[in-house]
N, C-alpha and C positions, 0 to 999 in steps of 0.2 A: 484284715488279717485278725485272728482269733488267736486268744489266752493258749498257752500250754499249759496245763493244768500241773497246779502248784508252784508255778512259778515264781519265786522270790526276788523282787531285784533290790542289792544294797546300796545306798547312794551312804559315799564315804565326802564328805564338805564340810565346810567350814561357815561358806556366803548363803545367810539365811536367805535372800531375794531367790541365788541360784537352788537351792534347796527349794525354795516354795516353788520355782518352776516345775523344776523336776517331779516334785509329787502332784501337780496340775495333771502334768504329761503324762506320769502312772496312773492313776485316779481312770483317765481320759481314757485309754488305752483299756483297762481292762485288769490292770494289774495289779499287784501287791506292793507295797515298799518298806523297806524299815532304812532308818537313819544313822550314821554315825560322823563325828567327828574325825579328824584328822589328830593321828597322835599315835601314843604308846599302846591306846585300849583299843582300836581298831582293828590289829592283828586278829588278837583273841575274840572279839568281836564276827569277824569274819568265821571264824573257824567253831563258831557257837550258833550263826545262825543258815552257815551253807545255803546262799545265794543261788540262785540259777545266773545269775550274772551281777556284779558289780559298775555300778558309774562311778567315776573318779573323778572329781571336780579337780583341776590341777591350775593353779594360779601362777606365772611366771615367778614373781616375785617370792613365793617359797618356796624351798628345797625340800617339806617335809612331803609333798604330793608325788615326784620324783622317787621318793626316796619309799615311799609306803609303797607306790610299783613295783619296783624294785624287790623290794618284800614280799609280798606277793607272788609274783611271778618265780621267787626262786624257793617257796617252804611247799613242803611234800602235801602238803591237805587242800593249798589255795590254789596252786600252778594251772590247775587245767581249769578254774572258774574263768569262763572270759571277762576281759574290761574292757569297759568303755571309757576311755579316758575324753576328758571334756577340758578343753584350753583352747588359748590366744594361739594361735596361728605359728607366731615363736616358738611353741612347745611342741609340734606337731612330730616334729622327727625323733628327738629327745627321748618321748612319750612312745613312739613306731621302734627305737634302737633298745628301747627298756622293757620290752613285750607286751604291748597294747596290742588288743585285739581288733579297737578300731577306735580311729582319733577321730569329732569333732571340734570343729569350730565353733566358739562361740559370739554368737549368740547361736543358740542351739535351737534350731528349728524342730517344730513335730515333728514333721515328716522324715526328718531323717534321725528320729529320736526313735520310730516304729521302726524304719531300717534297719537301724544297730542291733535293735533288740530282735528281729525277723532273723537277722542275720546271727546274732548270739544263739537262736533255736527257742527265744522266752516267748515271742510270738512265732503263728505260722499263719500262711497265707488266708483267707477269707474264702 
């Protein structure tokens, strides 16, 4: 798969281990990634960076991830940005209902991540 020019991936995650894994996957894919943590400033960060795709880490025990997804999909500036939600199986149906474009179950495998990026238009077939 080849990278689409000027594609930026934004990771919204609080877990340092997951952030590290996604950074490795993104580097390996040839894409560029920036990251921020869940919280009040995350939506403003999305507005500033205007990423091609958002990867959102949703932990079951933290409702902030689901709220972030709903905020992204209800905001006029961000609602067209594809969101790839990474979560446990128990979050998948709620993520889909809230507007996730792709749901990946943890642990996220590299090939699944690449496929999700291709589906979002960030990578094109080689």
